[in-house]
N, CA, C and O atoms as CSV, one atom per row, in Angstrom:
chain,resi,resn,atom,element,x,y,z
A,1,MET,N,N,163.165,36.465,51.407
A,1,MET,CA,C,164.323,35.581,51.244
A,1,MET,C,C,165.595,36.422,51.131
A,1,MET,O,O,165.709,37.278,50.254
A,2,LYS,N,N,166.529,36.170,52.011
A,2,LYS,CA,C,167.786,36.899,51.996
A,2,LYS,C,C,168.721,36.322,50.936
A,2,LYS,O,O,168.547,35.180,50.512
A,3,GLY,N,N,169.696,37.090,50.513
A,3,GLY,CA,C,170.647,36.648,49.499
A,3,GLY,C,C,171.380,35.374,49.875
A,3,GLY,O,O,171.583,34.508,49.025
A,4,GLY,N,N,171.780,35.243,51.127
A,4,GLY,CA,C,172.522,34.071,51.578
A,4,GLY,C,C,171.688,32.803,51.644
A,4,GLY,O,O,172.233,31.701,51.576
A,5,ASP,N,N,170.368,32.942,51.777
A,5,ASP,CA,C,169.493,31.774,51.880
A,5,ASP,C,C,169.509,30.934,50.613
A,5,ASP,O,O,169.308,29.721,50.678
A,6,PHE,N,N,169.743,31.549,49.470
A,6,PHE,CA,C,169.775,30.834,48.192
A,6,PHE,C,C,170.838,29.743,48.205
A,6,PHE,O,O,170.635,28.664,47.648
A,7,LEU,N,N,171.967,30.025,48.839
A,7,LEU,CA,C,173.068,29.073,48.868
A,7,LEU,C,C,172.829,27.930,49.851
A,7,LEU,O,O,173.520,26.914,49.795
A,8,LYS,N,N,171.856,28.086,50.752
A,8,LYS,CA,C,171.574,27.057,51.745
A,8,LYS,C,C,170.659,25.950,51.215
A,8,LYS,O,O,170.418,24.961,51.908
A,9,VAL,N,N,170.149,26.112,49.989
A,9,VAL,CA,C,169.298,25.084,49.387
A,9,VAL,C,C,170.150,23.839,49.166
A,9,VAL,O,O,171.293,23.938,48.720
A,10,ASN,N,N,169.595,22.664,49.477
A,10,ASN,CA,C,170.325,21.418,49.265
A,10,ASN,C,C,170.205,21.023,47.796
A,10,ASN,O,O,169.268,20.330,47.399
A,11,TRP,N,N,171.172,21.476,46.996
A,11,TRP,CA,C,171.108,21.278,45.546
A,11,TRP,C,C,171.251,19.818,45.147
A,11,TRP,O,O,170.682,19.411,44.134
A,12,LYS,N,N,171.997,19.007,45.912
A,12,LYS,CA,C,172.140,17.578,45.581
A,12,LYS,C,C,170.796,16.879,45.648
A,12,LYS,O,O,170.470,16.063,44.786
A,13,VAL,N,N,170.011,17.200,46.677
A,13,VAL,CA,C,168.667,16.628,46.818
A,13,VAL,C,C,167.769,17.165,45.710
A,13,VAL,O,O,166.987,16.421,45.119
A,14,ARG,N,N,167.886,18.452,45.437
A,14,ARG,CA,C,167.084,19.103,44.408
A,14,ARG,C,C,167.269,18.430,43.043
A,14,ARG,O,O,166.293,18.138,42.353
A,15,PHE,N,N,168.535,18.187,42.658
A,15,PHE,CA,C,168.825,17.612,41.344
A,15,PHE,C,C,168.339,16.173,41.209
A,15,PHE,O,O,168.129,15.701,40.092
A,16,LYS,N,N,168.158,15.466,42.325
A,16,LYS,CA,C,167.643,14.096,42.284
A,16,LYS,C,C,166.124,14.058,42.207
A,16,LYS,O,O,165.540,13.008,41.937
A,17,SER,N,N,165.484,15.194,42.441
A,17,SER,CA,C,164.025,15.271,42.468
A,17,SER,C,C,163.440,15.360,41.062
A,17,SER,O,O,163.820,16.223,40.270
A,18,LYS,N,N,162.502,14.449,40.763
A,18,LYS,CA,C,161.840,14.465,39.457
A,18,LYS,C,C,161.032,15.747,39.270
A,18,LYS,O,O,161.011,16.308,38.175
A,19,ALA,N,N,160.376,16.210,40.313
A,19,ALA,CA,C,159.565,17.430,40.240
A,19,ALA,C,C,160.423,18.640,39.873
A,19,ALA,O,O,159.970,19.528,39.152
A,20,PHE,N,N,161.654,18.674,40.366
A,20,PHE,CA,C,162.573,19.766,40.032
A,20,PHE,C,C,162.830,19.814,38.534
A,20,PHE,O,O,162.778,20.884,37.927
A,21,TRP,N,N,163.112,18.643,37.928
A,21,TRP,CA,C,163.395,18.590,36.488
A,21,TRP,C,C,162.155,18.889,35.663
A,21,TRP,O,O,162.246,19.538,34.620
A,22,VAL,N,N,160.986,18.419,36.122
A,22,VAL,CA,C,159.726,18.697,35.418
A,22,VAL,C,C,159.469,20.202,35.379
A,22,VAL,O,O,158.886,20.705,34.419
A,23,ALA,N,N,159.892,20.913,36.400
A,23,ALA,CA,C,159.709,22.367,36.454
A,23,ALA,C,C,160.810,23.116,35.711
A,23,ALA,O,O,160.530,24.082,35.001
A,24,ILE,N,N,162.055,22.682,35.864
A,24,ILE,CA,C,163.189,23.462,35.354
A,24,ILE,C,C,163.400,23.310,33.853
A,24,ILE,O,O,163.812,24.265,33.195
A,25,VAL,N,N,163.127,22.129,33.296
A,25,VAL,CA,C,163.356,21.919,31.860
A,25,VAL,C,C,162.453,22.805,31.005
A,25,VAL,O,O,162.963,23.499,30.126
A,26,PRO,N,N,161.129,22.816,31.221
A,26,PRO,CA,C,160.291,23.725,30.421
A,26,PRO,C,C,160.651,25.200,30.639
A,26,PRO,O,O,160.585,25.995,29.701
A,27,ALA,N,N,161.027,25.566,31.853
A,27,ALA,CA,C,161.416,26.952,32.127
A,27,ALA,C,C,162.674,27.313,31.338
A,27,ALA,O,O,162.775,28.406,30.781
A,28,PHE,N,N,163.619,26.397,31.296
A,28,PHE,CA,C,164.861,26.617,30.548
A,28,PHE,C,C,164.586,26.704,29.047
A,28,PHE,O,O,165.135,27.567,28.362
A,29,LEU,N,N,163.735,25.811,28.537
A,29,LEU,CA,C,163.390,25.833,27.119
A,29,LEU,C,C,162.663,27.120,26.747
A,29,LEU,O,O,162.887,27.673,25.670
A,30,LEU,N,N,161.807,27.591,27.623
A,30,LEU,CA,C,161.105,28.851,27.390
A,30,LEU,C,C,162.105,30.013,27.331
A,30,LEU,O,O,161.992,30.893,26.477
A,31,LEU,N,N,163.063,30.008,28.226
A,31,LEU,CA,C,164.100,31.038,28.231
A,31,LEU,C,C,164.890,31.020,26.921
A,31,LEU,O,O,165.136,32.071,26.330
A,32,ILE,N,N,165.286,29.834,26.470
A,32,ILE,CA,C,166.017,29.689,25.207
A,32,ILE,C,C,165.174,30.213,24.049
A,32,ILE,O,O,165.675,30.924,23.178
A,33,SER,N,N,163.890,29.857,24.046
A,33,SER,CA,C,162.967,30.300,22.999
A,33,SER,C,C,162.888,31.826,22.935
A,33,SER,O,O,162.911,32.405,21.850
A,34,ILE,N,N,162.797,32.468,24.087
A,34,ILE,CA,C,162.722,33.933,24.147
A,34,ILE,C,C,164.011,34.559,23.611
A,34,ILE,O,O,163.968,35.532,22.858
A,35,VAL,N,N,165.147,34.001,23.999
A,35,VAL,CA,C,166.437,34.523,23.540
A,35,VAL,C,C,166.559,34.377,22.026
A,35,VAL,O,O,166.999,35.306,21.348
A,36,VAL,N,N,166.174,33.223,21.496
A,36,VAL,CA,C,166.245,32.980,20.053
A,36,VAL,C,C,165.347,33.956,19.296
A,36,VAL,O,O,165.757,34.519,18.281
A,37,LYS,N,N,164.129,34.155,19.787
A,37,LYS,CA,C,163.208,35.095,19.133
A,37,LYS,C,C,163.730,36.529,19.203
A,37,LYS,O,O,163.540,37.312,18.272
A,38,THR,N,N,164.384,36.864,20.306
A,38,THR,CA,C,164.922,38.209,20.482
A,38,THR,C,C,166.023,38.501,19.464
A,38,THR,O,O,166.059,39.579,18.872
A,39,PHE,N,N,166.916,37.539,19.265
A,39,PHE,CA,C,168.057,37.742,18.375
A,39,PHE,C,C,167.825,37.222,16.959
A,39,PHE,O,O,168.689,37.360,16.092
A,40,ARG,N,N,166.649,36.620,16.725
A,40,ARG,CA,C,166.251,36.138,15.394
A,40,ARG,C,C,167.246,35.173,14.760
A,40,ARG,O,O,167.601,35.333,13.592
A,41,TYR,N,N,167.696,34.186,15.506
A,41,TYR,CA,C,168.581,33.164,14.943
A,41,TYR,C,C,167.801,32.221,14.066
A,41,TYR,O,O,168.373,31.289,13.500
């Protein structure tokens, strides 16, 4: 995958997709969890 290909993704369609949110929300929460554990808030 080239750098420019990332921008060619149809983000409007992506954001309307339920599968996208089912995947991205837990990934985002996991990222937040790791950051919190790292900095011990």
